[in-house]
Residue frames relative to the residue before (quaternion, step in Angstrom):
aa qw qx qy qz dx dy dz
M 1.0000 0.0000 0.0000 0.0000 0.00 0.00 0.00
S 0.4286 -0.7209 0.4848 0.2482 3.55 -0.87 0.94
N 0.6866 -0.5002 0.3414 0.4022 3.55 -1.30 0.30
S 0.6339 0.5316 -0.3502 0.4392 3.60 0.98 -0.72
R 0.6507 0.5014 -0.3202 0.4719 3.59 1.00 -0.75
K 0.6363 0.5148 -0.3288 0.4711 3.57 1.00 -0.80
T 0.6381 0.5346 -0.3244 0.4491 3.57 0.98 -0.83
V 0.6499 0.5093 -0.3180 0.4660 3.58 0.94 -0.88
W 0.6859 0.4772 -0.2983 0.4613 3.60 0.87 -0.87
I 0.6314 0.5125 -0.3404 0.4720 3.62 1.04 -0.68
I 0.6439 0.5045 -0.3222 0.4766 3.61 0.96 -0.84
F 0.6472 0.5159 -0.3169 0.4632 3.58 0.98 -0.83
A 0.6446 0.5088 -0.3183 0.4736 3.61 1.03 -0.75
I 0.6513 0.4978 -0.3168 0.4771 3.61 0.95 -0.83
Y 0.6221 0.5404 -0.3288 0.4613 3.59 1.00 -0.84
T 0.6760 0.4895 -0.2934 0.4661 3.58 0.87 -0.94
F 0.6415 0.5205 -0.3235 0.4613 3.59 0.98 -0.80
I 0.6593 0.4931 -0.3136 0.4731 3.62 0.93 -0.83
M 0.6280 0.5248 -0.3365 0.4658 3.61 1.00 -0.78
L 0.6464 0.5132 -0.3124 0.4703 3.57 0.97 -0.85
L 0.6569 0.5155 -0.3039 0.4586 3.59 0.95 -0.87
V 0.6690 0.4860 -0.3004 0.4754 3.62 0.91 -0.88
A 0.6441 0.5124 -0.3259 0.4652 3.58 0.98 -0.82
Y 0.6396 0.5093 -0.3260 0.4746 3.60 1.03 -0.74
M 0.6483 0.5163 -0.3269 0.4541 3.62 0.95 -0.83
V 0.6672 0.4874 -0.3089 0.4711 3.61 0.91 -0.87
D 0.6542 0.5031 -0.3166 0.4676 3.59 0.95 -0.80
R 0.6516 0.5218 -0.3132 0.4529 3.59 0.98 -0.80
N 0.7792 0.3152 -0.1550 0.5192 3.59 1.03 -0.80
Q 0.2855 0.7998 -0.4955 0.1823 3.62 1.09 0.46
N 0.6817 0.4543 -0.2956 0.4914 3.64 1.15 -0.39
N 0.5918 0.5598 -0.3559 0.4581 3.60 1.28 -0.13
L 0.2963 -0.7999 0.4990 0.1527 3.60 -0.17 1.30
D 0.6252 0.5402 -0.3458 0.4445 3.60 1.00 -0.76
F 0.6455 0.5161 -0.3136 0.4675 3.59 0.95 -0.87
L 0.6803 0.4941 -0.2916 0.4560 3.58 0.91 -0.93
L 0.6501 0.4997 -0.3263 0.4704 3.62 1.02 -0.70
R 0.6380 0.5005 -0.3286 0.4841 3.58 1.09 -0.65
M 0.6187 0.5523 -0.3337 0.4482 3.60 1.13 -0.67
K 0.5430 0.6340 -0.3937 0.3850 3.57 1.21 -0.54
N 0.6357 0.5414 -0.3244 0.4444 3.58 1.07 -0.69
Y 0.7063 0.4700 -0.2538 0.4646 3.63 1.18 -0.52
I 0.3836 0.7487 -0.4729 0.2621 3.61 1.25 0.04
P 0.6516 0.4907 -0.3567 0.4553 3.69 0.83 -0.71
F 0.6386 0.5171 -0.3281 0.4660 3.62 1.03 -0.73
M 0.6201 0.5346 -0.3405 0.4623 3.55 1.10 -0.69
L 0.6181 0.5329 -0.3373 0.4692 3.58 1.08 -0.70
Y 0.6664 0.4895 -0.3001 0.4757 3.59 0.90 -0.91
Y 0.6339 0.5296 -0.3197 0.4642 3.55 1.04 -0.80
A 0.6474 0.5027 -0.3164 0.4776 3.59 1.00 -0.77
I 0.6396 0.5072 -0.3266 0.4764 3.61 0.99 -0.77
F 0.6118 0.5386 -0.3336 0.4737 3.58 1.06 -0.77
G 0.6474 0.5213 -0.3099 0.4616 3.59 1.00 -0.81
V 0.6387 0.5114 -0.3238 0.4751 3.57 1.01 -0.78
V 0.6382 0.5207 -0.3238 0.4655 3.59 0.99 -0.83
I 0.6470 0.5024 -0.3206 0.4757 3.59 0.92 -0.86
F 0.6444 0.5215 -0.3224 0.4571 3.58 0.94 -0.87
L 0.6607 0.5022 -0.3126 0.4620 3.60 0.94 -0.84
F 0.6219 0.5178 -0.3419 0.4778 3.60 1.05 -0.70
A 0.6532 0.5061 -0.3169 0.4655 3.59 0.92 -0.87
L 0.6494 0.5085 -0.3093 0.4735 3.57 0.99 -0.82
L 0.6357 0.5303 -0.3200 0.4608 3.58 0.98 -0.84
F 0.6746 0.4823 -0.2963 0.4737 3.59 0.87 -0.92
H 0.6249 0.5338 -0.3354 0.4605 3.58 1.04 -0.74
Q 0.6585 0.4966 -0.3048 0.4763 3.59 0.96 -0.85
M 0.6343 0.5229 -0.3301 0.4640 3.59 0.99 -0.77
D 0.6461 0.5106 -0.3168 0.4707 3.58 0.98 -0.81
N 0.6416 0.5189 -0.3250 0.4620 3.59 0.99 -0.79
Q 0.6558 0.5053 -0.3142 0.4647 3.60 0.95 -0.83
K 0.6460 0.5043 -0.3202 0.4753 3.58 0.98 -0.81
A 0.6520 0.5120 -0.3202 0.4586 3.58 0.97 -0.81
K 0.6453 0.5086 -0.3240 0.4690 3.61 0.98 -0.79
K 0.6448 0.5082 -0.3243 0.4698 3.60 0.97 -0.81
L 0.6552 0.5100 -0.3108 0.4627 3.57 0.97 -0.85
I 0.6440 0.5110 -0.3220 0.4695 3.58 0.96 -0.83
T 0.6463 0.5117 -0.3182 0.4681 3.60 0.95 -0.83
Q 0.6578 0.5021 -0.3094 0.4686 3.57 0.94 -0.87
L 0.6699 0.4907 -0.3056 0.4660 3.60 0.92 -0.84
E 0.6173 0.5243 -0.3470 0.4728 3.61 1.06 -0.68
N 0.6472 0.5075 -0.3196 0.4706 3.60 0.97 -0.82
D 0.6420 0.5148 -0.3174 0.4713 3.58 0.98 -0.85
K 0.6433 0.5231 -0.3188 0.4593 3.57 0.97 -0.85
N 0.6699 0.4924 -0.3026 0.4661 3.59 0.91 -0.88
Q 0.6364 0.5150 -0.3314 0.4690 3.60 1.02 -0.73
L 0.6602 0.4971 -0.3106 0.4696 3.58 0.96 -0.82
K 0.6186 0.5255 -0.3460 0.4707 3.59 1.04 -0.69
A 0.6514 0.5104 -0.3158 0.4641 3.59 0.96 -0.85
K 0.6484 0.5053 -0.3185 0.4719 3.60 0.96 -0.82
L 0.6472 0.5133 -0.3157 0.4668 3.58 0.96 -0.84
F 0.6420 0.5137 -0.3216 0.4696 3.59 0.97 -0.83
D 0.6502 0.5094 -0.3112 0.4700 3.59 0.97 -0.86
M 0.6517 0.5078 -0.3150 0.4671 3.58 0.96 -0.83
Q 0.6530 0.5039 -0.3195 0.4664 3.59 0.97 -0.77
E 0.6348 0.5147 -0.3290 0.4731 3.60 1.02 -0.75
E 0.6516 0.5035 -0.3147 0.4721 3.59 0.94 -0.86
Q 0.6549 0.5018 -0.3147 0.4694 3.57 0.97 -0.82
G 0.6382 0.5170 -0.3242 0.4694 3.58 1.02 -0.76
K 0.6501 0.4989 -0.3128 0.4802 3.61 0.99 -0.78
A 0.6471 0.5145 -0.3232 0.4606 3.57 1.00 -0.81
V 0.6466 0.5044 -0.3203 0.4742 3.61 0.98 -0.77
A 0.6503 0.5021 -0.3175 0.4735 3.58 0.97 -0.83
T 0.6481 0.5030 -0.3150 0.4772 3.60 0.97 -0.78
Q 0.6465 0.5183 -0.3166 0.4617 3.58 0.98 -0.83
K 0.6455 0.5041 -0.3234 0.4739 3.60 0.98 -0.77
A 0.6459 0.5181 -0.3212 0.4596 3.57 1.00 -0.81
V 0.6616 0.4905 -0.3066 0.4773 3.60 1.02 -0.72
D 0.6861 0.5095 -0.2865 0.4331 3.59 0.95 -0.83
T 0.6651 0.4889 -0.3266 0.4604 3.63 0.96 -0.64
P 0.3989 -0.7203 0.5082 0.2523 3.61 -0.82 0.97
K 0.3364 -0.7253 0.5692 0.1918 3.50 -1.10 0.77
E 0.4506 -0.6706 0.5124 0.2913 3.53 -1.08 0.68
E 0.4313 -0.6790 0.5290 0.2702 3.51 -1.05 0.76
P 0.5086 -0.6922 0.4126 0.3033 3.57 -0.82 0.89
G 0.6674 0.5252 -0.3125 0.4256 3.66 1.00 -0.59
K 0.7362 0.3796 -0.2159 0.5169 3.54 1.08 -0.58
K 0.0906 0.7731 -0.6191 0.1041 3.52 -0.14 1.28
E 0.3954 -0.7027 0.5310 0.2606 3.51 -0.94 0.77
N 0.3168 -0.7226 0.5837 0.1919 3.50 -1.00 0.88
P 0.4793 -0.6532 0.4771 0.3407 3.55 -0.91 0.74
P 0.5660 -0.6030 0.4194 0.3743 3.54 -1.02 0.68
S 0.3755 -0.7344 0.5178 0.2272 3.51 -0.91 0.83
T 0.3101 -0.7371 0.5719 0.1830 3.47 -1.07 0.70
E 0.6343 -0.5581 0.3755 0.3811 3.54 -1.17 0.42
D 0.5937 0.5928 -0.3701 0.3989 3.56 1.12 -0.47
D 0.6172 0.5692 -0.3434 0.4210 3.57 1.12 -0.54
S 0.6530 0.5459 -0.3217 0.4148 3.59 1.07 -0.66
E 0.5981 0.5928 -0.3842 0.3786 3.62 1.04 -0.30
């Protein structure tokens, strides 16, 4: 994972932690009317903070989609490489098979056409 992706995920983690902390503070002070009235002044900032969170989420989603596309391209490339290597291996095996067949043909002696062996004659043929 590149540094930009790590940075986005770290920012997203910090954002989530701050949201959790603020939600805990509001829940802890929900019976304190003075605290809640003071929080009213921060509502616009909470809106901006929520929009910032959506932007971070969209960046994280974008990077995730980019990683998926790169992985699919890599898988396709590796499948093509695998198929090419299989084809080369098949060709090499065929060449080796032809070479073995040729070697066997060279090693076996051929009979000369002029010298044919006559079958042994038996005494019954002479009668």
